[in-house]
N, C-alpha and C positions, 0 to 999 in steps of 0.2 A: 332195856328198851326193845320194843317190837315194832319194826318199820311198818308192819301191816296196819298199825293203829294210827300212823301219821297220815293226815289228810293230804292226798296227792292232788296237785294242781292239774290243769288240763294239758300240760306240755306233752307233745308226742315223743315217742322214742326217737333218739337221734342216732346217727350212724357215723362211723369213722373208718379210715382206710389203713390197712396194713402196708408194709413196704412192698408187698407183692401185688397191691391193688385190690385185695379182697375187702369188700365192705361188710362190716360187722356192726350189729347193734351195740350201743354203749349201755352197759349195765347200770341201772339206777335202782338200788334196793328198796326205794320207797315206791316204786312203780308196781302196780299189781302183776305185771308180766314177769317181774323178777323177785319180788318180796316173798320170803318164806315165813310161815308161822314159827315163832320162837318161844312159845309158852311151854311150860313144863310137860304138858301132855304130848305136845308135838315132838319134843326132844325125846321123851320116853318111847314114843312110837318109832322114832328113827333108830334108836338103840336096838329095839326089839327086831326091827327089820334087818338091820345090819348084822346082828348076831345070828339070826336065822339064815341069812345068806352065807355067812362064813361057815356055819355048821354044815350046810349042804355041800359047800365046796370041799370041806375037810373029809367028807365021806368018799370023795372021788380021788383016785391016785393022782399025784401031782403031775406025772408025765402025760396023763390023759387030759387033765385040765389045760396043760400047755399046748397039746396038739389041737384040741378043740378051739382054743383061743386063737392060735395061729391061723387055723382054717377060716374061722368066722371073720377075723379082722381083715382078711383080704378084700372084703366088700364093704369095709367100714373104716374110713380113714381116721375118724376120731378115736375109735377103739384101738386102731393100729398104733397111734402115737403113744398109747399107754402100754400096749402089749410088746412093742418093739421100740423103746425109747432110744434116742441117739446118745444119751448120756445117762449118768446115774441119778438124774433129776429130770423133771418134766419142764420143758421150756415155757417161757412166759405166755406165748400165744396159744399153745396147746392147753395150758391151764386155763386161760381166759375162755376158750371155746367151751370147756367143760362147765364153766360157771354160767353160761348163757341159759341153761335149762333146755329141755327137749323141745319145747314149743318155739324157741327162738333160734334154733340152729339154722344157718344158711346152707345152701348147696356148696360143696358136695357132702356136707356133714349131716344132712337131714334125712338120710335113709332110715329104714325101720330099725336096723341093728344099732346104729349110732343113737337114735332117739331112745331106744330101750336102755342102752348103756347110760345115757345122760340122765335117765330117770332112776337109776340104781341108787340104793342107800349110800354107797361109797361116794358117788358124785354129788348127791344131795348134801352130804356132810361137808364137802368142799365148798359148795355154795353157801352153806350156813356159816362156815368158818369165815368167809369174806364178810358176811353180814355182821357177825359178832365182833370182829376186829374193828370194823368201821364204827359200830355202835359204841363200843368201849371207848374208843378214842374221842368220838364226838361228845359223849356224855361227860368225859373227864375235862374237856376244854370249855364247856359252857360257862362255868363260873369265872374262869380267867378272862374270857372274852367279854363277859358282862361288866367286869370291873375295868378292863383296859379297852376302852371303846375304839381307839384308833391305832393301837400298837400292832405292828406287823405280825403275821402268823407264818411260821416256817414248818412245813411238814417234811420230815426226812424218812425216806422209804428204803430200807436196806434189803437188797435182793428182791426189789419190788416188781420187776417185770413191767407190766402195764400200769402199775401203781393204781389199780382200780379201787383198792381199799382207801387210798388217800383221796381220790376223787369222790368216793361215796361219803367219806367223812365230811367233806365240804358240802355235799348235797344235803346231808342230815343237818349240819349246822345252819345252813341257809333255810331249811324248812322250819327248824325249831326257833330260830331267831331271824325272821325276815328283816333284811336290811342291816343286820348286825355285822356282816362281813364287808359291806360296800365301802366303808370308810378306811379300810386298811389294805396294805399291800400283802399279798399272799404268795408264798413260794413253795413249790413242791420240788424237792431234790431227790431224784431217783438214783440209787447207787446199785448198779448191776453190771455184770460182765456182758450180758446180752444187749444187743442194740435194737432188735426187732420189737420186743415188748415195749420198751420206753418210747420208741417211735410211734407205735399205735397209741400209747397213753397220751402223748402230746397232741395227736390228732383228735383223740377223744375229748381232751380238755377244750380244744378249739370248738368242737361241736357243742359241748355243754355250755360254753360261754356265748353262743350265738343268740341272737335276739329271740326271746320267747322260750329259751331252753332253761334247764334247771339252775345254771350258774350265770345267767344273763346279768350283766352289769358289774361283775366282780373283776378285780384286777389280779389275775393269777399268772405267775411265771412258772414254767415247767422246765427243769434243767436235768439233764442226764449226765452222770459221771460214770465212766467205766471203772468198776470197783471190784476188788477181791477182798472179801471180808477177813481174810487172813492177814491183810496189810492195812490196818485201820488208820494209818496216818492221814489219809485223805478225808476220812470222816471227821477227824479232829479239826482239819482246816475249814471244812464246810460249817461245822458247828461254831467255830470261833467267829467266822464272819456273821453268822446268824445272831449270836449273842451280842456282838458288838453293835448290831443295828437295833438292839433292844427287843428283838422279836420274841414272842411266845413260841417255844420249840416243842414239838411233839414228834415222836418217831414210831415207826411201825415196821414189822417184818412178818407178813402173812404168808405162811407156807415157805419160809425162807431160812434165815439165820438160826433161829431157835430149833428148827426141825432137822436141818442138814449140817449145821456147823459143829466144829469140835468144841469141847469145853473151853479151850484156849481162845478160840475165835470169839465165842460168846463173851467171855470175860473181858477181852480187849475192847470189843465194841461197846459193851455196857459201861466200862470204865471211861471211855471217851465221851459217852453221853452224859454220865454222871459229872465228870470233871468240867464239862462245858457249862453246866448249870450254875456253877459258882455259888452254890447254896440256895439258888432259886428253885422253884417248882419246875420239873420237867416230867412228862409222861411218856411211857413207852408201851405199846401194845403189840402183841404177836401171838403166834400159834406154837404150841409145844406138843410134839407127838406123844400120844398116850402110851403107857407102858404095861397095859393089862395083857393077859395071855392071848386073847383074841386078836388084839392089834399086833402083837409080836408075831403071831402065826401068819397073819396077813402080810406083814412086811417081808417075812422070809420067802414068800412065794413070788416076789417080783424083784426087779433089779435096782430099784430106787434106794439110795444110800441114806434113808431116814434113820434118825437116832431116837429110839423110844425111851426118852428120859422120864417122862411123866412129870406131873406138876410138882411133886415133893422134891425130886432131885433138882429140877430147874430152880425152884424157889431157893434151895440151899446155895446153888451156884450164883444166882442173882444177888443174894445177900452179901456175897464176898465183894461186890462192887458198890455197895451202898444202896441198893434197891430192895424194895419189898413188894411182894405180890399183894395188890390191894383188892383185886376183883378177878373172878374166874367165870367164864362161860364154857360150856362143853359140847362136844359132838363125839360120835364114835371114833373119829380119827384123831382128834387133837383137843387139847384144852387151850382156850384163848385167854391170855392173861393180860392184866393191866399192871404195869410197874410204876411205882413212884419212889422218890428218894425216902429213905427211912425217916429223916427229920421231918419231911412234909407229912408223912403218914402219922407219925407220933403227935405232931401238933394238931392235926385234924381230930384225932381220937381224944385229945385232952380238952377240946372245945365243948 
């Protein structure tokens, strides 16, 4: 699916507030201001640009790269959030700002340096990652929603931050099936240790559900659960409540569990998802850090605790929980995967 081919209505860009009062545009990947081309030629061009950028960086000694980055980032708060992260991962709001794109950055992030950084192939790949995960999830849900016209829909977002991928999944579904979501209750459950990202996500949902906005008329509840993915018992409880209500359940983790989590954490969370389905169809979409030499070299140059598993290692891991990788989209940073239970995958192939 290419969101640039979806006819966009005349809704204006809406804005939401962070807990600090900063007003930010809400990303809508079907809107021309946010949509990225996702055809094969665009993906190939992005790979070429990313690899050329990494080759240039590799020719400069690492300590010089660090010195230049530290100096330049003094005048660029967005770049500084990446150059000097507060943890071994990028927080939800900083990640969200990167995904806005250079033309949508608000003050004080709209200086020349930050705009140039936001246009870099690394950041474009992050924006495309969001788009691909939302598209994978939306495409996988269409047939279920067509058959079950009023059944509730429950989107579970693990390590979701602002849950902007879940919100855009709903935007896509609402564009592809106008009116198809209005007769059902929809829940977005965000499982994240951070509070600021989900707070913004909840306000973004309110803005999207306002009159004339992209999700106008939908009944959507946004719930945040403080969650450590190394302790998946809470996920099991949320899933139990969802399946008891008869809801269609879909999960995602864009830039989260599959990229930063240990094998044990991934196995435990996927098992909880698989067991909650009780033999019914459930879909899971997420991003998996690539394991090629260029990506490994890039990861070694910063502080983020990414795990470069690659799709093959991840597929083997997922298979131990009853899931199979049904579809893959790619960027230079990560492969975006769609998981379905093995039984569902086999039954579809036999039809």
